[in-house]
Backbone bond lengths (Angstrom), bond angles and torsions (degrees), N, CA, C in turn:
res aa  C-N    CA-C-N  psi(-1)  N-CA   C-N-CA  omega(-1)  CA-C   N-CA-C  phi
1 M - - - 1.446 - - 1.521 109.87 -
2 K 1.297 114.79 160.89 1.460 120.58 175.88 1.520 109.23 -63.95
3 H 1.297 115.68 173.26 1.469 121.19 -178.07 1.522 111.21 -57.10
4 G 1.315 114.82 143.10 1.455 120.04 179.57 1.508 110.92 -173.18
5 K 1.313 115.15 -167.17 1.455 121.76 -176.41 1.529 109.29 -101.28
6 V 1.345 114.96 133.37 1.460 122.05 177.78 1.520 108.09 -115.95
7 L 1.328 116.37 132.40 1.459 121.73 175.45 1.520 108.25 -95.22
8 N 1.331 116.39 118.92 1.461 122.21 176.83 1.523 106.91 -105.48
9 L 1.329 117.07 120.24 1.456 119.90 -176.09 1.517 113.54 -82.09
10 K 1.301 117.36 10.97 1.466 120.52 171.80 1.524 106.92 -100.85
11 P 1.339 117.54 140.74 1.463 119.75 -178.40 1.524 112.81 -62.90
12 K 1.312 117.89 -31.34 1.467 122.01 178.24 1.517 106.69 -152.58
13 D 1.322 116.27 132.68 1.456 120.49 -176.26 1.528 107.90 -154.87
14 D 1.323 116.19 80.50 1.458 121.04 -173.93 1.527 112.90 -56.39
15 Y 1.327 117.22 -41.46 1.468 120.43 -177.03 1.530 110.84 -61.42
16 M 1.345 117.01 -52.03 1.461 120.15 -178.34 1.524 111.22 -70.99
17 D 1.338 117.58 -34.99 1.464 119.94 176.34 1.518 110.05 -58.28
18 D 1.329 117.03 -48.32 1.464 120.66 179.40 1.523 110.91 -59.59
19 F 1.337 116.46 -40.68 1.468 120.59 179.47 1.525 110.53 -61.62
20 F 1.335 117.10 -52.75 1.466 120.78 -176.75 1.529 111.78 -66.84
21 I 1.326 117.18 -41.23 1.465 120.54 178.63 1.527 109.79 -63.94
22 G 1.331 116.65 -39.35 1.462 121.03 176.60 1.518 112.77 -60.66
23 K 1.311 117.00 -26.46 1.473 121.91 177.28 1.527 111.69 -88.94
24 G 1.340 116.99 0.49 1.461 121.11 176.52 1.522 114.97 90.87
25 H 1.326 117.74 14.58 1.462 121.00 -178.94 1.526 111.33 -95.79
26 N 1.314 116.03 156.85 1.465 122.78 171.55 1.519 107.85 -94.85
27 I 1.329 116.66 146.35 1.459 121.78 -177.11 1.525 109.94 -113.04
28 E 1.314 115.48 135.88 1.460 121.59 169.49 1.522 106.04 -121.79
29 H 1.332 116.64 131.64 1.463 121.68 -177.14 1.508 111.74 -103.36
30 L 1.326 114.16 156.92 1.451 121.02 170.50 1.525 107.61 -62.88
31 K 1.303 116.19 130.65 1.460 120.99 176.62 1.521 107.38 -94.59
32 V 1.327 116.65 109.30 1.456 121.20 -179.24 1.514 108.34 -99.67
33 E 1.346 115.65 120.26 1.457 120.07 -179.31 1.523 110.17 -72.45
34 N 1.310 115.81 145.02 1.466 123.04 177.35 1.527 112.57 59.21
35 Y 1.307 116.99 30.72 1.463 121.73 -178.12 1.524 109.45 -90.88
36 K 1.314 116.32 129.88 1.454 122.42 174.32 1.516 107.77 -114.97
37 V 1.317 116.74 146.66 1.459 121.27 -174.45 1.525 112.38 -55.88
38 D 1.323 118.84 -36.40 1.458 120.38 -176.41 1.533 113.05 -85.63
39 E 1.330 118.52 0.93 1.453 122.15 177.84 1.521 110.25 -88.35
40 V 1.313 115.68 150.88 1.457 119.83 168.92 1.524 105.92 -83.44
41 Y 1.322 116.69 117.81 1.452 120.03 -169.91 1.525 113.50 -77.74
42 E 1.328 119.34 -13.54 1.454 120.56 -176.49 1.530 112.47 -59.57
43 G 1.330 116.96 -28.44 1.454 120.39 -179.03 1.505 113.72 -62.35
44 I 1.340 117.68 -27.30 1.463 120.53 -179.11 1.523 112.29 -116.46
45 V 1.332 116.55 4.84 1.465 118.99 -175.28 1.531 111.56 -68.27
46 K 1.335 118.85 -32.05 1.465 120.39 -178.97 1.516 110.92 -56.81
47 E 1.317 116.98 -52.79 1.462 120.22 -179.53 1.521 110.73 -61.43
48 S 1.324 117.10 -40.08 1.457 121.07 -177.19 1.526 111.67 -67.60
49 V 1.341 117.78 -41.90 1.464 120.67 -179.51 1.519 110.15 -65.50
50 V 1.323 116.96 -48.12 1.461 120.04 -179.24 1.529 110.12 -63.55
51 K 1.325 117.65 -41.25 1.468 121.44 177.97 1.533 110.43 -62.73
52 L 1.347 117.05 -43.38 1.463 120.43 178.21 1.519 110.65 -61.43
53 M 1.312 117.89 -44.00 1.460 120.70 -179.27 1.523 110.71 -63.11
54 N 1.331 116.62 -38.30 1.466 119.90 177.29 1.524 111.74 -65.24
55 S 1.337 117.62 -31.07 1.461 120.79 -175.42 1.526 113.42 -85.61
56 L 1.331 118.27 -19.15 1.461 120.43 -178.82 1.518 110.36 -70.72
57 K 1.294 115.41 135.56 1.451 120.96 176.82 1.525 108.15 -89.94
58 D 1.315 116.55 149.14 1.459 120.13 179.88 1.527 112.03 -61.78
59 R 1.328 117.60 -20.71 1.460 119.82 -179.45 1.523 112.39 -81.16
60 E 1.328 117.86 -16.72 1.454 120.17 177.09 1.516 108.42 -71.79
61 R 1.308 117.13 136.81 1.460 120.29 -174.29 1.520 111.10 -131.35
62 F 1.310 114.50 136.16 1.458 122.49 175.96 1.523 108.20 -122.14
63 I 1.326 116.00 145.15 1.462 118.48 174.48 1.526 110.26 -84.03
64 G 1.331 115.84 -18.95 1.456 119.42 179.17 1.511 111.34 -157.56
65 I 1.331 114.53 154.96 1.459 121.55 175.13 1.520 106.97 -131.69
66 W 1.322 116.15 126.52 1.461 123.23 -179.99 1.523 107.30 -105.25
67 A 1.344 116.26 110.85 1.464 121.05 -176.05 1.526 110.25 -126.43
68 L 1.329 116.60 52.29 1.457 121.56 178.93 1.521 109.67 -71.52
69 D 1.323 116.55 117.87 1.468 123.82 175.66 1.533 114.44 59.66
70 T 1.303 120.04 16.33 1.463 119.61 -175.89 1.519 113.64 -98.86
71 L 1.315 118.43 -13.14 1.458 120.06 179.06 1.526 112.16 -103.59
72 L 1.320 116.95 3.79 1.464 122.15 -177.51 1.514 113.21 -59.63
73 H 1.320 117.05 -25.09 1.454 121.52 -171.15 1.526 113.07 -101.89
74 L 1.309 116.68 2.90 1.460 120.75 177.87 1.521 109.69 -89.51
75 D 1.321 116.49 152.58 1.459 117.79 174.21 1.530 108.41 -80.28
76 R 1.306 116.51 168.18 1.470 121.97 -171.96 1.529 113.07 -61.14
77 L 1.319 117.88 -38.36 1.458 120.24 179.31 1.528 110.66 -65.57
78 D 1.329 117.21 -41.59 1.466 120.86 176.36 1.526 111.06 -64.33
79 I 1.319 117.56 -38.85 1.468 120.90 178.90 1.529 109.84 -61.50
80 Y 1.322 116.59 -45.04 1.466 120.58 178.61 1.535 110.37 -60.18
81 Y 1.331 116.97 -45.48 1.467 121.49 178.69 1.532 110.77 -60.07
82 V 1.330 116.61 -47.03 1.464 121.61 -177.34 1.530 110.38 -64.77
83 L 1.328 118.15 -41.53 1.467 120.45 178.32 1.529 111.02 -59.92
84 N 1.312 116.97 -42.73 1.468 119.63 178.81 1.518 111.88 -67.02
85 K 1.330 117.24 -35.83 1.464 120.16 176.66 1.534 110.24 -68.27
86 F 1.333 116.70 -39.76 1.466 119.98 175.17 1.522 110.12 -55.93
87 Y 1.316 116.33 -44.29 1.460 120.72 -178.97 1.531 110.49 -59.29
88 Q 1.322 116.51 -41.12 1.465 120.85 -178.24 1.522 112.55 -66.22
89 V 1.336 118.10 -32.99 1.468 119.94 -173.59 1.532 113.41 -98.19
90 L 1.331 117.36 -1.47 1.462 120.22 175.02 1.530 109.94 -87.02
91 V 1.330 115.23 146.43 1.462 119.90 173.12 1.531 108.02 -70.89
92 E 1.319 116.35 165.53 1.462 120.38 174.82 1.532 108.66 -58.28
93 K 1.297 116.93 131.65 1.470 126.01 -176.44 1.528 112.72 70.83
94 G 1.347 116.72 13.33 1.458 120.52 175.78 1.523 110.53 -67.03
95 L 1.332 115.68 154.21 1.458 121.59 -174.90 1.525 111.76 -113.57
96 L 1.325 114.86 146.85 1.454 123.34 177.62 1.519 107.97 -127.95
97 Y 1.342 116.32 126.26 1.461 120.86 175.51 1.523 108.39 -106.85
98 L 1.336 116.49 127.21 1.457 123.32 -178.34 1.519 110.59 -129.68
99 S 1.307 114.98 157.14 1.455 120.75 175.47 1.523 108.03 -146.42
100 F 1.334 115.83 133.45 1.461 121.78 179.45 1.519 109.96 -132.94
101 R 1.329 115.72 156.70 1.461 120.81 172.84 1.522 108.06 -70.58
102 C 1.318 116.29 141.03 1.450 122.45 177.47 1.522 108.14 -96.06
103 G 1.327 116.50 128.02 1.453 119.42 178.18 1.507 112.10 173.16
104 E 1.318 114.51 168.62 1.460 122.35 -178.55 1.521 112.47 -83.59
105 E 1.351 117.74 -29.83 1.463 120.91 -174.54 1.527 111.54 -135.15
106 D 1.323 115.64 144.24 1.454 121.97 173.73 1.525 108.20 -71.92
107 F 1.348 117.03 157.56 1.463 119.71 -178.46 1.520 110.64 -159.80
108 F 1.351 114.78 167.13 1.456 121.94 172.40 1.519 108.29 -97.01
109 E 1.335 115.79 139.19 1.460 121.08 175.71 1.517 107.39 -142.01
110 D 1.323 115.76 124.19 1.466 120.91 -179.01 1.522 111.90 53.17
111 G 1.333 116.03 38.91 1.457 120.48 177.97 1.510 115.24 77.51
112 R 1.327 117.48 8.47 1.463 121.08 -178.59 1.524 110.54 -121.03
113 W 1.304 115.88 141.90 1.447 122.07 177.69 1.525 109.95 -74.64
114 Q 1.315 116.88 137.19 1.459 122.98 177.00 1.527 108.40 -122.05
115 T 1.321 117.44 112.72 1.456 121.07 176.17 1.521 107.66 -88.65
116 C 1.321 115.77 124.89 1.466 121.46 -175.96 1.526 110.28 -114.54
117 F 1.312 115.16 151.18 1.458 122.00 177.65 1.520 109.60 -134.59
118 T 1.325 115.64 147.20 1.454 119.57 163.42 1.529 105.43 -85.66
119 E 1.306 117.48 167.16 1.467 119.53 178.18 1.526 110.50 -58.47
120 N 1.333 116.98 -43.80 1.466 120.10 -178.87 1.524 112.12 -63.97
121 E 1.327 117.74 -40.87 1.467 120.43 177.76 1.524 110.71 -62.64
122 L 1.321 116.40 -41.60 1.463 120.22 -180.00 1.530 110.79 -67.69
123 L 1.317 117.14 -40.80 1.466 120.62 176.21 1.530 110.74 -61.52
124 D 1.345 116.75 -39.89 1.466 120.34 176.81 1.524 111.12 -63.09
125 L 1.340 117.14 -44.75 1.462 121.29 179.50 1.527 110.53 -60.57
126 I 1.311 117.17 -47.81 1.471 121.34 -179.98 1.531 109.89 -63.33
127 G 1.333 116.53 -33.52 1.458 121.05 178.51 1.517 113.57 -61.91
128 F 1.337 117.71 -22.14 1.463 121.51 177.38 1.522 112.06 -86.52
129 T 1.319 117.32 1.06 1.467 122.01 175.61 1.525 107.82 -110.75
130 D 1.317 116.51 178.42 1.466 121.10 177.63 1.529 112.51 -95.63
131 F 1.328 117.41 5.42 1.459 120.94 179.98 1.524 111.72 -70.40
132 N 1.326 114.99 151.67 1.457 122.48 169.17 1.513 108.03 -106.70
133 I 1.309 116.87 139.99 1.462 121.02 178.99 1.520 108.56 -84.59
134 V 1.333 115.31 121.79 1.463 121.49 177.11 1.517 109.35 -89.96
135 E 1.328 115.91 -42.25 1.458 120.51 -178.35 1.526 109.40 -152.38
136 L 1.331 115.49 142.29 1.457 122.36 175.03 1.519 107.02 -135.90
137 E 1.323 115.99 127.29 1.463 121.00 -178.88 1.523 108.40 -132.84
138 N 1.311 116.77 128.52 1.455 122.91 178.69 1.522 106.89 -110.22
139 R 1.358 115.22 105.70 1.461 119.04 -175.43 1.522 110.53 -148.54
140 N 1.322 115.54 137.65 1.470 122.45 174.27 1.527 112.72 53.32
141 E 1.317 116.84 48.96 1.467 123.42 177.01 1.524 113.89 68.11
142 Y 1.314 118.36 12.31 1.462 122.60 177.60 1.518 110.02 -128.59
143 I 1.322 115.07 146.61 1.458 120.99 171.58 1.520 106.47 -109.01
144 N 1.313 116.92 121.55 1.462 123.16 179.96 1.519 107.93 -107.28
145 L 1.330 115.67 137.08 1.446 121.89 -177.03 1.513 111.24 -132.45
146 I 1.309 115.49 144.08 1.458 121.85 166.06 1.519 105.84 -119.10
147 L 1.319 115.59 122.32 1.461 121.99 -179.58 1.526 109.43 -114.74
148 K 1.317 115.20 151.01 1.466 120.82 -178.78 1.517 109.60 -127.19
149 K 1.322 114.29 137.55 1.473 119.50 176.22 1.518 109.21 -75.18
């Protein structure tokens, strides 16, 4: 897509920032409250993502949203809410990149909640949104998706 604004749901991501900036895009990051550089931010990302989605206005538009490993810690109802909010703030034909743990059951790991999906469960969830699936890849215990508005 032409130049535009990309929402990166990681508080800092030099590699992806350089990639998007190199393509001429502006980057907006997830603002995580009480985040310190030496902390693992996943522990507080749930509240921050849901809070960010609540604060976005429908008139704000992104050409893309990069959500690599950032929704893993949300429960299924929050994921559904966030996906619908993503749809509202993307431009027409805007892209969303997502990644989820692949598995039959959700679990705790290192004190953090991990929401897991099978491919069919994820396809069902996406089916309740207006997104179109551009690509789905199941590799190394993760399901990666590119969705298009």
